[in-house]
N, C-alpha and C positions, 0 to 999 in steps of 0.2 A: 684834255689838252694839258700841257705843262702849267699853263697860267692858272688854269681851273684847280690842279693839283696844289699849286702853291697856296692859292686862295684857302682851299679847305684845310690845308695843313696849319696855317697860321691864324684862322678866324674861330673864335670860341663858339659863336652860335651854330657853326656848321661842322664842329669836330668834338666829338664826344671825349677823346683822349686828352684834350688840352687840360681841363681842370684837374683831372687825376695826375698827369704827369707834373703839373704846376705845384700841386699841393702835396704829393707823395714821392715822387721820383727825383725832382730837382733838388730838394734839401738832402735827399741821401747823396747824391753826386757831388753837391756842395761839401759835405761833410768828409766824403772820401778824397776829393780834389785829385782825381787821377790825371795824368797827362795825356791819356789816350783812351777814348770811349770806343768801343767796338759794338756794332750793331749786326746782328745776324738776322737776315730776312729769309725765311724758309717758304712762306706761302705769299701769295698775292695778298691775302687779307693782313698780312702784316706790314705792308709798303706803306700805308698811311701812318699807322703809329710810329713807324721807324722815322719817316719823313718829319713827323711832328715832334718827335723827340730831338732829332737832330737840329731842327730849327731852335727849339727852346734851349738847347745847350750852346749852340751858336752865339745866341742872344744874350745868355747870362754869363756864360764862360768863353768868350771869344778866342783865347789863347789855347783852349783844350783842342786837341787833335781828335777827329772823328773819321773813322773808317767804317765802311758798310761792305757786307758780303752776304753770302748765303746762296741757296740753290735758286732763289727766285731771280734775283738780279742776274744770276749766270744764265737762266732761262730766257731772259729778254734783253740779253746783252746788247743788240742793236739799238733797242730802245733807251736803254740806260746811257750808252755812249752818245746819244742825241740829247740827254737831259741837260737843262741849263744849270749851272752850278746855283743859281739862286733858288732853284726847286730843291736840289739835292742837299745843300747845305753841309756836305761833307768833304774833308780833304782828298779822300780816295774812295775807290771801290775795289774790292778784290774779288776777281772771279775764280772759280775753282775752289779746291780744298783750302782752307783759310789757316790752318796750324802753322805751317812752315812761312807763308807770306806774313802772317802777323808777329811771329817771331823776328823776322827781318825787317819789318817795319819799325819795331822797335829798336832794332840795330841802327836803322837809318836815323830815328829820331835822336840816338845818343851820337850820330856823327861817325859810327864805325864803318858804315858802308853807304853808298849813295842809294837814293829812293828807285833809282833805275834797276837795282839788283833786287828788288822785291819782286818775286814772280806773281804774275796776274794782276798786278796793281795798275788801276787807271786812276791816274792823278788829276785833280783840278787844275785846269790851265786857263785861267781868265774867266770867261763867261760859260765854258763848257768843260767837259772831261775829255 
């Protein structure tokens, strides 16, 4: 269930990725201070680490934009569309090839175009995507 996925993604005793991300990855992200973090999820086995990192970044850097994409979310698009934003913790999910959408997402962040012009983008909208 989505509730169980959220629990595992955010609970240290159930998630082996949390300590590593907290000790190794978050300090690197803080040092770089990017405006946007992109997470590519190619395989199902990367889903939990991606959600874990998204939650940690959302908690420690609430103004940082986070987008997710890759072949795995695209392969389970119907499920991802039903995912509550509390579980995903990302601002958007890009379906399909990501190079052009990511470039356009950056343009939208800069106010050059609207987010609706980003191809394949599913944006967070309240409690769901």
